[in-house]
C-alpha positions as a LaTeX table, in Angstrom:
\begin{tabular}{lrrr}
\hline
Residue & $x$ (\AA) & $y$ (\AA) & $z$ (\AA) \\
\hline
Unk1 & 12.96 & 20.19 & $-12.32$ \\
Unk2 & 10.58 & 21.52 & $-9.45$ \\
Unk3 & 13.32 & 21.34 & $-6.91$ \\
Unk4 & 16.06 & 23.41 & $-9.11$ \\
Unk5 & 13.38 & 26.23 & $-9.18$ \\
Unk6 & 12.66 & 25.76 & $-5.56$ \\
Unk7 & 16.58 & 26.17 & $-5.05$ \\
Unk8 & 16.88 & 29.30 & $-7.49$ \\
Unk9 & 13.94 & 31.07 & $-5.52$ \\
Unk10 & 15.27 & 30.22 & $-2.42$ \\
Unk11 & 18.83 & 31.63 & $-3.84$ \\
Unk12 & 17.03 & 34.63 & $-5.30$ \\
Unk13 & 15.31 & 35.49 & $-1.81$ \\
Unk14 & 17.92 & 35.09 & 0.44 \\
Unk15 & 20.16 & 37.75 & $-1.86$ \\
Unk16 & 16.93 & 39.87 & $-1.28$ \\
Unk17 & 17.24 & 39.08 & 1.92 \\
Unk18 & 21.15 & 40.38 & 2.44 \\
Unk19 & 20.17 & 43.65 & 0.35 \\
Unk20 & 21.59 & 42.59 & $-2.95$ \\
Unk21 & 19.74 & 43.02 & $-6.25$ \\
Unk22 & 22.26 & 40.73 & $-7.78$ \\
Unk23 & 23.41 & 37.08 & $-7.25$ \\
Unk24 & 26.77 & 36.42 & $-6.35$ \\
Unk25 & 28.78 & 34.39 & $-9.03$ \\
Unk26 & 29.19 & 31.01 & $-6.88$ \\
Unk27 & 25.29 & 31.36 & $-6.56$ \\
Unk28 & 24.54 & 32.27 & $-9.88$ \\
Unk29 & 27.08 & 29.21 & $-10.88$ \\
Unk30 & 25.16 & 27.33 & $-8.89$ \\
Unk31 & 21.89 & 28.21 & $-9.98$ \\
Unk32 & 22.76 & 27.59 & $-13.93$ \\
Unk33 & 24.19 & 24.05 & $-13.00$ \\
Unk34 & 21.06 & 23.02 & $-10.96$ \\
Unk35 & 18.51 & 23.72 & $-14.39$ \\
Unk36 & 21.31 & 21.68 & $-16.24$ \\
Unk37 & 23.20 & 24.36 & $-17.76$ \\
Unk38 & 26.98 & 23.73 & $-17.65$ \\
Unk39 & 29.69 & 25.42 & $-16.55$ \\
Unk40 & 33.16 & 26.34 & $-16.43$ \\
Unk41 & 34.95 & 24.05 & $-13.77$ \\
Unk42 & 36.15 & 26.84 & $-10.88$ \\
Unk43 & 36.94 & 26.82 & $-7.19$ \\
Unk44 & 36.05 & 29.70 & $-5.00$ \\
Unk45 & 37.94 & 30.82 & $-1.56$ \\
Unk46 & 37.39 & 33.05 & 0.83 \\
Unk47 & 40.55 & 34.63 & 2.01 \\
Unk48 & 43.84 & 34.93 & 0.62 \\
Unk49 & 44.75 & 32.20 & 3.40 \\
Unk50 & 42.31 & 29.49 & 1.64 \\
Unk51 & 44.48 & 30.42 & $-1.82$ \\
Unk52 & 47.16 & 29.39 & $-0.60$ \\
Unk53 & 46.19 & 25.96 & 0.90 \\
Unk54 & 44.59 & 25.04 & $-2.74$ \\
Unk55 & 46.20 & 21.89 & $-3.88$ \\
Unk56 & 47.53 & 23.25 & $-7.44$ \\
Unk57 & 48.23 & 20.23 & $-8.88$ \\
Unk58 & 44.51 & 19.61 & $-9.44$ \\
Unk59 & 44.57 & 22.25 & $-11.42$ \\
Unk60 & 44.51 & 21.43 & $-15.26$ \\
Unk61 & 46.38 & 24.20 & $-16.88$ \\
Unk62 & 49.39 & 26.41 & $-15.70$ \\
Unk63 & 47.31 & 29.76 & $-16.15$ \\
Unk64 & 44.19 & 30.42 & $-14.03$ \\
Unk65 & 41.56 & 33.24 & $-13.77$ \\
Unk66 & 41.03 & 34.99 & $-10.24$ \\
Unk67 & 38.21 & 37.02 & $-9.70$ \\
Unk68 & 36.89 & 39.38 & $-6.65$ \\
Unk69 & 33.63 & 37.79 & $-5.69$ \\
Unk70 & 31.73 & 40.81 & $-3.55$ \\
Unk71 & 28.66 & 41.98 & $-3.53$ \\
Unk72 & 30.02 & 45.54 & $-3.39$ \\
Unk73 & 31.84 & 44.85 & $-6.46$ \\
Unk74 & 29.11 & 43.81 & $-9.40$ \\
Unk75 & 30.91 & 44.60 & $-12.63$ \\
Unk76 & 34.40 & 43.01 & $-11.62$ \\
Unk77 & 36.22 & 43.97 & $-14.55$ \\
Unk78 & 35.84 & 47.71 & $-14.91$ \\
Unk79 & 37.61 & 47.91 & $-11.17$ \\
Unk80 & 40.53 & 45.39 & $-11.79$ \\
Unk81 & 38.58 & 42.55 & $-9.80$ \\
Unk82 & 40.07 & 39.46 & $-12.70$ \\
Unk83 & 43.23 & 39.30 & $-13.18$ \\
Unk84 & 45.11 & 36.11 & $-15.36$ \\
Unk85 & 47.65 & 34.69 & $-13.67$ \\
\hline
\end{tabular}
């Protein structure tokens, strides 16, 4: 648990150093899992090229949720940054 707290503090410090008052979704999921809270399966890609290269056979469903991950968009659904495809 001590390692989890150190990791959480490091993530928060990194966000603050980058001028952010919030964690990005990938960091938040890592933090939650680090303290034993189960999270949904997910895959993060940094750009369209990485998205094209995703092996769709690893997905267990024919529908997925696509979300924007950006420090400029804290409330994704308010900005149209969440889509079901």
